[in-house]
C-alpha positions in Angstrom: 0.0 0.0 0.0 1.4 3.4 -1.0 0.2 5.3 2.1 -3.2 5.4 3.7 -6.2 7.1 2.2 -8.2 9.6 4.4 -11.2 8.1 6.1 -14.3 10.4 5.7 -17.0 9.7 8.3 -20.5 11.1 7.8 -22.8 11.4 10.8 -26.0 13.1 11.9 -28.0 12.3 15.0 -27.3 8.7 15.9 -24.6 8.7 18.7 -24.9 5.0 19.5 -24.5 4.0 15.9 -21.6 6.3 15.3 -19.9 4.9 18.4 -20.0 1.4 17.0 -18.9 2.6 13.6 -15.8 4.4 15.0 -14.9 1.6 17.4 -15.0 -0.8 14.4 -12.7 1.4 12.4 -10.4 1.7 15.4 -9.9 -2.1 15.3 -8.7 -2.0 11.7 -5.1 -2.3 10.6 -4.0 1.1 9.3 -6.4 3.2 11.4 -3.7 4.9 13.3 -1.9 6.0 10.1 -5.1 7.2 8.3 -6.1 10.9 8.2 -9.6 11.3 9.7 -12.3 13.7 8.7 -15.7 13.8 10.3 -18.8 15.6 8.8 -21.9 16.0 11.0 -24.9 17.6 9.4 -26.9 20.3 11.3 -30.3 19.7 13.0 -33.5 20.1 11.0 -35.3 21.4 14.1 -34.8 22.2 17.8 -36.0 18.7 18.8 -33.0 17.2 17.0 -30.4 19.4 18.6 -29.7 17.1 21.6 -29.1 14.0 19.4 -26.9 16.0 17.0 -24.8 17.4 19.8 -24.5 14.0 21.5 -23.3 12.5 18.1 -20.6 15.2 17.9 -19.5 14.5 21.4 -19.1 10.8 20.6 -16.9 11.7 17.7 -14.7 14.1 19.7 -14.5 11.7 22.7 -13.3 8.8 20.6 -11.1 10.6 18.0 -9.9 13.6 19.9 -7.4 15.9 18.2 -6.6 13.2 15.6 -9.6 14.1 13.5 -10.7 17.1 11.5 -14.2 18.1 12.2 -16.9 19.8 10.0 -20.0 20.4 12.2 -22.7 22.1 10.2 -24.9 24.7 11.8 -27.7 24.3 9.3 -29.1 21.0 7.9 -27.8 20.4 4.4 -29.4 17.0 3.8 -27.7 13.8 3.1 -27.0 14.2 -0.6 -25.5 17.7 -0.4 -23.5 16.8 2.7 -22.0 13.7 1.0 -21.3 15.2 -2.4 -19.7 18.4 -0.9 -17.7 16.4 1.7 -16.3 13.8 -0.7 -15.5 16.6 -3.2 -13.6 18.6 -0.6 -11.5 15.6 0.7 -10.7 14.3 -2.8 -9.7 17.8 -3.8 -7.1 17.8 -1.0 -6.0 14.2 -0.9 -6.8 12.8 -4.4 -8.7 9.8 -2.9 -11.0 8.9 0.0 -12.6 6.1 2.0 -16.2 6.9 2.8 -18.0 5.5 5.8 -21.5 6.5 7.1 -22.5 6.3 10.7 -24.7 3.2 10.3 -21.9 0.8 9.1 -20.1 -1.7 11.2 -16.8 -2.8 9.5 -14.6 -5.8 9.7 -11.1 -5.4 11.2 -9.8 -6.1 7.6 -11.9 -3.3 6.0 -9.1 -0.6 5.8 -6.5 -3.1 4.5 -8.8 -4.1 1.6 -9.8 -0.6 0.8 -6.3 0.8 0.7 -4.9 -2.2 -1.2 -7.7 -1.8 -3.8 -7.1 2.0 -4.1 -3.4 1.4 -4.7 -3.8 -1.4 -7.1 -6.4 0.2 -9.4 -5.5 3.9 -8.9 -4.4 4.4 -12.5 -7.0 2.2 -14.2 -9.5 4.5 -15.8 -12.1 1.8 -16.0 -12.4 1.4 -12.2 -14.9 3.7 -10.5 -14.5 2.6 -6.9 -13.7 0.0 -4.3 -16.7 -1.4 -2.4 -16.6 -3.4 0.8 -20.2 -4.8 1.1 -21.2 -8.1 -0.3 -24.9 -8.9 -0.9 -25.9 -12.0 1.1 -26.2 -14.4 -1.7 -26.1 -18.1 -1.1 -23.5 -18.8 -3.7 -19.8 -19.0 -3.3 -18.2 -15.9 -4.7 -14.7 -15.2 -6.1 -12.2 -13.5 -3.8 -12.8 -10.2 -5.6 -14.9 -9.3 -8.7 -16.1 -6.4 -10.6 -19.7 -5.1 -11.3 -20.7 -2.2 -13.5 -21.5 1.1 -11.8 -20.8 1.9 -8.1 -22.3 1.4 -4.6 -22.4 3.1 -1.3 -22.0 0.9 1.8 -18.4 1.4 2.6 -16.6 2.6 -0.5 -13.6 4.4 -1.8 -12.6 6.3 -4.9 -10.2 8.7 -6.6 -10.5 12.2 -8.0 -10.3 10.9 -11.6 -13.4 8.7 -11.0 -15.4 11.1 -8.9 -15.1 13.6 -11.7 -17.7 11.6 -13.7 -20.4 12.3 -11.2 -23.4 14.0 -12.8 -25.7 15.6 -10.1 -28.4 16.1 -12.7 -30.7 13.2 -12.3 -32.8 14.1 -15.3 -29.8 14.0 -17.6 -28.8 10.6 -16.2 -32.4 9.1 -16.6 -32.6 10.4 -20.2 -29.2 8.9 -21.1 -30.2 5.5 -19.6 -33.4 5.5 -21.6 -31.9 6.8 -24.8 -29.2 4.2 -24.7 -31.7 1.4 -23.8 -29.8 0.6 -20.6 -32.7 0.8 -18.1 -33.1 -3.0 -17.7 -29.4 -3.6 -17.3 -29.1 -0.7 -14.9 -31.9 -2.4 -12.9 -30.0 -5.6 -12.7 -32.3 -7.2 -15.3 -35.3 -5.8 -13.6 -34.4 -7.3 -10.2 -33.9 -4.0 -8.4 -35.6 -0.6 -9.1 -32.6 1.7 -9.4 -34.2 3.6 -12.3 -37.4 4.2 -10.3 -35.2 5.4 -7.5 -33.6 7.8 -9.9 -37.0 9.1 -11.1 -37.9 9.5 -7.4 -34.8 11.7 -6.9 -35.8 13.8 -9.9 -39.3 14.2 -8.5 -38.1 15.2 -5.1 -39.4 12.0 -3.4 -35.9 11.0 -2.2 -32.6 12.8 -1.8 -30.3 10.0 -3.1 -26.8 10.9 -4.0 -25.9 7.2 -4.3 -28.2 6.5 -7.2 -26.8 9.4 -9.2 -23.2 8.2 -8.4 -24.2 4.7 -9.5 -25.9 6.0 -12.7 -22.9 8.2 -13.5 -20.4 5.4 -13.2 -22.7 3.0 -15.0 -23.1 5.3 -18.0 -19.4 5.9 -18.2 -18.9 2.1 -18.5 -16.9 2.0 -15.2 -16.8 -0.8 -12.8 -16.5 -1.3 -9.0 -14.4 -3.9 -7.1 -16.3 -6.1 -4.6 -15.0 -8.5 -2.0 -16.0 -12.2 -2.0 -16.8 -11.9 1.7 -18.5 -8.9 3.2 -16.5 -6.4 5.2 -19.5 -4.2 6.1 -22.7 -4.7 8.0 -25.4 -2.0 7.9 -26.6 -1.5 11.5 -29.0 1.4 10.6 -31.9 -0.6 9.3 -33.6 -0.3 12.6 -35.9 2.7 12.1 -33.3 5.1 13.4 -32.4 6.5 10.0 -34.1 8.9 7.7 -33.6 7.0 4.4 -33.3 3.3 5.3 -35.9 1.6 7.4 -36.4 -1.8 6.0 -34.3 -4.5 7.6 -32.5 -6.9 5.2 -30.5 -10.1 5.8 -26.8 -9.9 6.1 -23.8 -12.1 6.1 -21.2 -12.3 9.0 -18.3 -9.9 8.7 -15.2 -11.6 7.2 -12.8 -12.8 9.9 -9.9 -13.1 7.5 -8.4 -10.6 5.0 -9.5 -10.3 1.4 -6.7 -11.2 -1.0 -6.6 -8.2 -3.3 -4.8 -9.1 -6.6 -5.0 -7.7 -10.0 -7.9 -9.3 -11.9 -9.3 -8.5 -15.4 -11.3 -5.3 -15.2 -14.5 -6.6 -16.6 -17.9 -7.4 -15.1 -18.1 -10.9 -13.6 -21.2 -12.5 -15.2 -21.5 -15.3 -12.6 -21.3 -12.9 -9.6 -23.8 -10.6 -11.3 -26.3 -13.4 -11.9 -25.9 -14.5 -8.3 -26.8 -11.0 -7.1 -29.7 -10.8 -9.5 -31.1 -14.1 -8.1 -30.7 -12.7 -4.5 -32.4 -9.4 -5.4 -35.4 -11.3 -7.0 -35.7 -13.5 -3.9 -35.5 -10.4 -1.6 -38.3 -8.6 -3.6 -40.4 -11.8 -3.4 -39.8 -12.1 0.3 -40.7 -8.5 1.0 -43.8 -8.8 -1.2 -44.9 -11.9 0.6 -44.4 -10.1 3.9 -46.7 -7.2 2.7 -49.3 -9.7 1.6 -49.3 -11.4 4.9 -49.7 -8.1 6.7 -52.6 -7.2 4.5 -54.3 -10.5 5.0 -53.8 -10.2 8.7 -55.4 -6.8 8.6 -58.4 -8.2 6.7 -58.7 -11.1 9.2 -58.6 -8.8 12.2 -61.0 -6.3 10.5 -63.4 -9.2 9.7 -63.3 -10.4 13.3 -64.0 -6.9 14.6 -66.8 -6.5 12.1 -68.4 -9.7 13.1 -68.7 -8.6 16.8 
């Protein structure tokens, strides 16, 4: 590894989650040598101030003077906060490792990220390094590439971040014009395009879908590990954007071997993830049907009294 990339931590109003995230990073090889930058968005209202202040105290108590802090007075929103923060750090360091306050990382997370950043730094086809693996039931290669990007523990360089187009309408039009919508949606298994349309309509504030679409349209790929190095601990109703719990795999207890592999999408890994996404959508749909049927059953019992 040629040096250690800065770790950029985004937080808001979840002190307990941030504590677990930072403590996980502190167990990683290379943490002590890594520059640390913490961004904490401002509260949306007076009721959020105590939680926001408590979150900032957690960061300062665990990281002390080692970290650089950016505590916003006003609320910028997730997308603006992430895009401006990543752009600032990349402008100064040339590369960045991004972690949000709802991610628990393996002790081997930073080693994998830094090795991936160093190995593919000058390959224009690589958009980013990603540390999360979808919980498929198939055996996966040690590392593999997929087209586009992702957002649960990721890293990139200035040359790749430069392709980001913040205009969702332009991205959606390009996907449709080039007839890439189905491929973008993993053969219809996940509604990325609908999410992009939701961002355009103001129904969500996703920076990640625009980053994914930008890299996808540029024909760029992201490196994934064959065992997950990240667990999302924010699917518990505490977050603003993610509330639905999903299955997860155990964090890898051994390092990921990062070696140079052909920079091309792995069709077997892609198919495995498509199968998982279809299963997940069916599982969630079945859960909704069960809830509706339960509601009708209860309604019928109440109506019969």
